[in-house]
Structures are given as C-alpha cells and as structure tokens.
C-alpha positions as CSV (number, residue, x, y, z in Angstrom):
1,M,226.6,36.2,132.7
2,S,227.6,39.8,131.8
3,I,228.6,40.9,128.4
4,Q,232.2,41.4,129.6
5,D,232.2,37.8,131.0
6,L,230.8,36.5,127.7
7,Q,233.5,38.3,125.7
8,A,236.2,36.9,127.9
9,L,234.8,33.3,127.8
10,I,234.4,33.4,124.0
11,D,238.0,34.7,123.7
12,K,239.3,32.0,126.0
13,M,237.5,29.2,124.2
14,Y,237.9,30.3,120.6
15,G,240.2,33.3,120.4
16,A,243.1,31.8,118.5
17,K,240.8,30.2,115.9
18,D,238.7,33.4,115.6
19,R,241.7,35.6,115.0
20,S,243.1,33.2,112.4
21,R,239.7,33.1,110.6
22,G,239.6,36.9,110.5
23,T,236.9,39.4,110.3
24,P,235.3,38.7,106.8
25,A,234.8,35.0,107.5
26,T,233.6,35.6,111.0
27,F,231.1,38.2,109.8
28,M,229.7,35.6,107.4
29,W,229.3,33.1,110.3
30,L,227.4,35.9,112.2
31,I,225.1,36.5,109.2
32,E,224.5,32.7,108.9
33,E,223.5,32.6,112.6
34,V,221.2,35.6,112.1
35,G,219.5,33.6,109.3
36,E,219.1,30.6,111.6
37,L,217.6,33.0,114.2
38,A,215.1,34.2,111.6
39,T,214.0,30.7,110.9
40,A,213.7,29.9,114.6
41,L,211.6,33.0,115.2
42,R,209.3,31.9,112.4
43,E,208.8,28.3,113.3
44,G,211.1,27.3,116.2
45,T,210.4,26.1,119.7
46,P,211.2,28.4,122.6
47,E,214.4,26.3,123.2
48,E,215.5,26.7,119.5
49,K,214.9,30.5,119.7
50,A,216.9,30.8,122.8
51,S,219.8,28.8,121.3
52,E,219.8,30.9,118.2
53,F,219.8,34.1,120.2
54,A,222.8,32.8,122.1
55,D,224.6,31.9,118.9
56,V,224.1,35.4,117.5
57,V,225.3,37.1,120.6
58,A,228.3,34.8,120.8
59,W,229.3,35.5,117.2
60,L,228.9,39.2,117.8
61,A,231.2,38.9,120.8
62,T,233.7,37.1,118.6
63,L,233.7,39.9,116.0
64,A,234.1,42.4,118.8
65,N,237.0,40.4,120.2
66,I,239.0,40.1,117.0
67,N,238.4,43.8,116.3
68,G,239.5,45.0,119.7
69,V,236.1,46.3,120.7
70,N,234.9,46.1,124.4
71,L,231.2,45.6,124.0
72,T,230.4,46.7,127.5
73,A,232.3,50.0,127.0
74,A,230.7,50.5,123.5
75,L,227.2,49.9,124.8
76,E,227.7,52.2,127.8
77,A,229.1,55.0,125.6
78,K,226.3,54.7,123.1
79,Y,223.3,53.9,125.2
80,G,224.3,54.6,128.8
81,K,222.9,58.1,128.9
82,G,219.7,57.3,127.1
83,C,218.6,57.3,123.5
84,P,221.5,58.4,121.2
85,G,219.1,60.6,119.2
86,C,217.1,62.4,121.8
87,G,219.0,61.6,125.1
88,A,215.8,60.4,126.9
89,Y,215.7,57.1,128.7
90,V,212.2,56.6,127.1
91,C,212.9,57.6,123.5
92,D,211.0,60.6,122.3
93,C,212.6,61.0,118.9
94,D,209.3,60.5,116.9
95,S,207.6,63.4,118.8
96,K,210.3,65.9,118.0
97,P,209.8,68.2,115.0
C-alpha cells in the first residue's frame, strides 16, 4: 500500500468522523498511539510492534487529511532530492564544518 493509497483509505473509512473531531483532538490520539508504540518497542511482541507502527502511521495520515496535506507530495518535496540539510542521498551533514 502506498502512502497515497493509505491516505485515501483512511479518508474513506473515517474522514467525516476525523473532520468533526478536529485537529487538536486528533493530534492527542496520535500522541497516545506514539505512547503505545513506545511501550511495544520496549516490551512488545513483533506483532504488537507492527500493529502500533501501523496505528501511528494511520493517525498521522488522518491529521494530514484533515489539514489538507498530501503526504506523498510533502515527502517528495522535503526528501525526494536527498537530505534537506546537505542535499546528499547519504547524509553528510555531520562532516560539514
């Protein structure tokens, strides 16, 4: 599944609820999922880790959807030509004076 496909799927399944909840409450859900991911990384099974990673990405897609951000375009613009700092595809920022 591509990021674009994920955004469309999340919007189809939850878009109306997400927009009515709004950005502040949705952001809090994302942060809660990040906390659950932290717990899974510390002590979870591989399946629990995978599930929590999926939840975090889904809630991030939700936030992007309700704020009119195309994640594919945003990622391409920021990282598509290499590191945003040095421009290299293998970051060389730390070796620059």
